[in-house]
C-alpha positions in Angstrom: 118.8 -51.9 144.3 118.8 -55.1 141.5 115.5 -55.7 140.2 114.2 -58.2 137.7 112.1 -57.3 135.1 109.6 -60.1 134.1 108.1 -59.4 130.5 106.6 -61.0 128.0 107.3 -60.3 124.0 105.9 -61.2 120.3 109.0 -61.5 118.7 107.7 -60.9 114.5 109.6 -57.7 114.5 112.0 -56.9 116.3 115.7 -58.6 115.3 116.1 -60.7 118.9 116.6 -60.1 122.1 120.1 -58.8 121.8 121.3 -55.2 121.3 122.8 -54.8 117.8 123.7 -51.1 115.2 121.1 -50.3 112.9 118.3 -52.7 113.7 115.4 -52.6 116.4 115.6 -55.0 119.6 113.7 -55.9 122.1 116.5 -54.9 124.9 117.0 -51.3 122.9 113.1 -51.1 123.2 112.7 -52.3 126.7 115.8 -50.0 128.1 114.3 -47.1 126.6 111.2 -47.0 128.1 112.7 -48.0 131.3 114.9 -45.1 130.6 112.1 -42.4 130.2 110.2 -43.6 133.2 113.0 -43.6 135.8 114.5 -40.9 134.2 118.0 -41.6 133.8 120.0 -44.2 131.6 119.4 -47.6 132.5 121.2 -51.2 131.2 119.5 -54.3 131.4 120.9 -57.9 131.6 118.9 -60.4 129.8 118.1 -63.8 131.2 119.0 -65.3 127.9 119.2 -64.5 123.8 116.3 -65.4 121.4 116.9 -65.0 117.9 114.8 -63.1 114.9 111.4 -63.4 115.1 111.4 -66.0 118.6 108.4 -64.7 121.4 108.8 -64.8 125.2 105.5 -65.9 127.4 107.8 -65.4 130.5 111.4 -63.7 130.4 113.2 -61.7 132.7 116.1 -59.0 132.7 117.8 -57.8 135.5 118.8 -53.3 135.9 120.7 -51.6 139.2 119.3 -48.4 140.6 120.6 -46.5 143.3 117.5 -45.9 144.9 114.5 -47.6 145.9 111.8 -48.1 143.3 108.2 -46.9 145.3 105.9 -46.2 142.7 103.0 -48.4 142.5 101.9 -47.7 139.0 105.5 -48.3 137.4 104.4 -51.2 136.0 101.3 -49.3 134.0 104.1 -47.0 133.3 106.5 -48.8 131.9 103.4 -50.9 130.0 102.4 -46.7 128.5 105.3 -46.5 126.7 106.2 -50.0 125.6 104.6 -50.9 122.0 101.8 -53.6 121.8 103.9 -56.3 121.3 105.8 -56.3 124.8 104.4 -56.3 128.2 106.0 -56.1 131.7 104.4 -58.2 133.8 105.8 -57.4 137.4 108.9 -55.8 139.0 110.4 -57.8 141.7 113.3 -56.6 144.1 116.3 -59.4 143.8 119.5 -59.7 146.1 122.3 -57.4 145.0 124.1 -60.4 143.6 121.3 -61.9 141.7 121.8 -62.2 137.9 118.9 -62.6 135.7 121.2 -64.6 133.1 123.5 -66.7 135.4 121.4 -67.8 138.2 118.7 -68.8 136.3 118.0 -73.0 136.7 116.8 -73.9 133.5 114.8 -72.4 130.1 111.5 -74.1 129.2 110.7 -73.7 125.3 107.6 -74.9 123.6 107.4 -75.3 119.7 104.3 -74.6 118.0 103.2 -77.0 115.0 100.1 -76.6 113.3 98.8 -80.1 111.7 95.8 -78.0 109.7 95.5 -74.8 107.8 94.5 -72.1 109.8 94.3 -68.3 109.0 94.4 -67.1 113.0 97.8 -69.1 113.6 100.1 -68.0 110.4 102.2 -66.0 111.9 102.6 -67.7 115.3 102.6 -71.4 114.1 104.7 -73.4 111.8 102.3 -75.3 109.3 102.8 -78.4 107.9 101.1 -80.3 105.1 101.9 -83.7 106.1 101.1 -85.5 109.1 104.3 -86.8 111.5 104.5 -90.0 113.6 104.8 -88.5 117.5 105.3 -92.1 118.8 108.5 -91.7 116.9 109.5 -87.8 117.4 109.0 -89.1 121.3 110.9 -92.0 121.2 113.8 -89.9 119.3 113.6 -87.2 122.0 114.0 -89.7 125.1 117.0 -90.0 123.0 118.4 -86.4 124.2 118.6 -87.6 127.6 121.6 -90.0 127.0 123.8 -87.4 125.9 125.5 -83.6 127.4 127.4 -82.4 124.2 124.5 -80.8 122.2 127.4 -79.0 119.3 125.3 -80.8 116.4 122.2 -78.8 116.7 124.5 -75.2 117.5 125.0 -72.5 115.1 128.0 -72.6 113.6 130.9 -70.2 114.4 128.9 -69.5 117.8 131.3 -68.1 120.9 131.0 -70.8 123.7 133.4 -72.3 125.6 131.2 -75.8 125.9 128.4 -77.0 124.1 127.2 -79.0 127.5 123.4 -78.8 128.4 121.9 -80.6 131.0 118.3 -82.0 129.2 115.7 -82.1 131.7 111.9 -82.4 129.9 112.0 -82.9 125.7 108.5 -84.3 124.8 106.1 -83.8 122.3 101.8 -83.7 122.5 98.8 -83.0 120.4 96.9 -80.3 121.5 93.8 -80.4 119.3 95.1 -79.4 115.8 98.4 -78.5 116.9 101.6 -80.7 118.1 103.6 -78.9 121.0 107.0 -79.7 121.4 108.5 -78.9 125.2 112.0 -78.4 125.8 113.3 -78.0 129.2 117.4 -77.3 129.9 120.0 -75.6 132.0 121.4 -73.6 128.7 120.9 -73.7 125.3 122.8 -72.9 122.3 122.1 -70.6 119.6 119.6 -72.4 117.5 119.6 -75.6 119.1 115.8 -76.1 119.6 114.6 -74.9 116.2 117.3 -77.7 114.6 116.1 -80.3 116.9 112.6 -80.0 115.6 113.4 -79.3 112.9 115.6 -83.2 113.0 112.6 -84.9 114.6 110.0 -83.7 111.8 112.7 -85.8 109.3 112.0 -88.2 111.8 108.4 -87.9 112.2 107.6 -87.7 108.2 110.3 -90.6 108.3 112.9 -89.3 106.2 114.8 -90.4 109.2 115.3 -93.1 111.5 114.6 -92.5 115.5 117.9 -94.3 115.6 120.0 -92.2 113.5 119.6 -89.1 115.9 122.3 -90.9 118.4 124.7 -90.9 115.3 123.4 -87.3 114.8 124.4 -86.2 118.4 127.8 -88.3 118.4 129.0 -86.5 115.4 129.0 -83.2 116.5 128.6 -82.4 113.0 125.4 -79.5 112.2 125.6 -80.4 108.4 124.1 -83.7 109.8 121.4 -82.4 111.9 117.0 -80.9 110.3 116.8 -78.0 108.7 116.1 -75.4 111.5 112.5 -74.7 111.5 110.9 -71.2 111.4 111.6 -69.0 114.5 107.9 -68.1 114.6 106.8 -71.3 115.9 109.1 -70.6 119.1 107.9 -69.3 122.5 110.1 -68.8 125.4 108.0 -69.9 128.3 109.1 -70.5 131.5 112.5 -69.8 133.0 113.4 -71.0 137.0 115.4 -69.1 140.0 116.1 -70.7 143.3 113.1 -69.8 145.8 115.5 -67.2 147.4 116.1 -64.7 144.0 112.9 -62.5 144.8 112.9 -60.2 147.9 109.0 -59.1 146.7 
């Protein structure tokens, strides 16, 4: 039996999703809780990797069991063992060959910038003192759709076969005292969203012109793009799968 576990987390206290030696990660904590409840060693495969300090409002991972789970309180039991900054939402039985990472059709991130000093968002949004030109940032965002190769926004020395990504959504909107960047693609490179946002901030502040986004992307050189923004403002908000993925 294969199961998809749907969960969310505040990533502030963790060194990202993927297990690493000598540091605390989301994957490690989640596997420990599931293994304890099910009384057998469980390894989960995540839908992707979030970096240190990045949050997820919706994340999926899959794991396998020989027997079906019949305990109606299983989600409650997982949450009883998990720390307060990780929460399981649902457990879904899926087809045996379903894969949390490879079957995902798209992933959506939001990046939040606070335009006013706010003591309640100091650890959950990136505060900028100066106003940004959201119209120019949206104009630049639309140019992203003209490209597939986003190496210029990728962390260097990363082990990937291709830097191509299919962009589906890239837009800025003002929500009260915050600017929110929503971006959807079939896949993302390491550090990609934070590098794009940093570049957009340079455009919105007048440091760069809208047209410069073309030169940056076509250069395929990370040093030409903007500085990566802090992880605390980045949220994985949605992962989409084919409709027939979930059995229940």
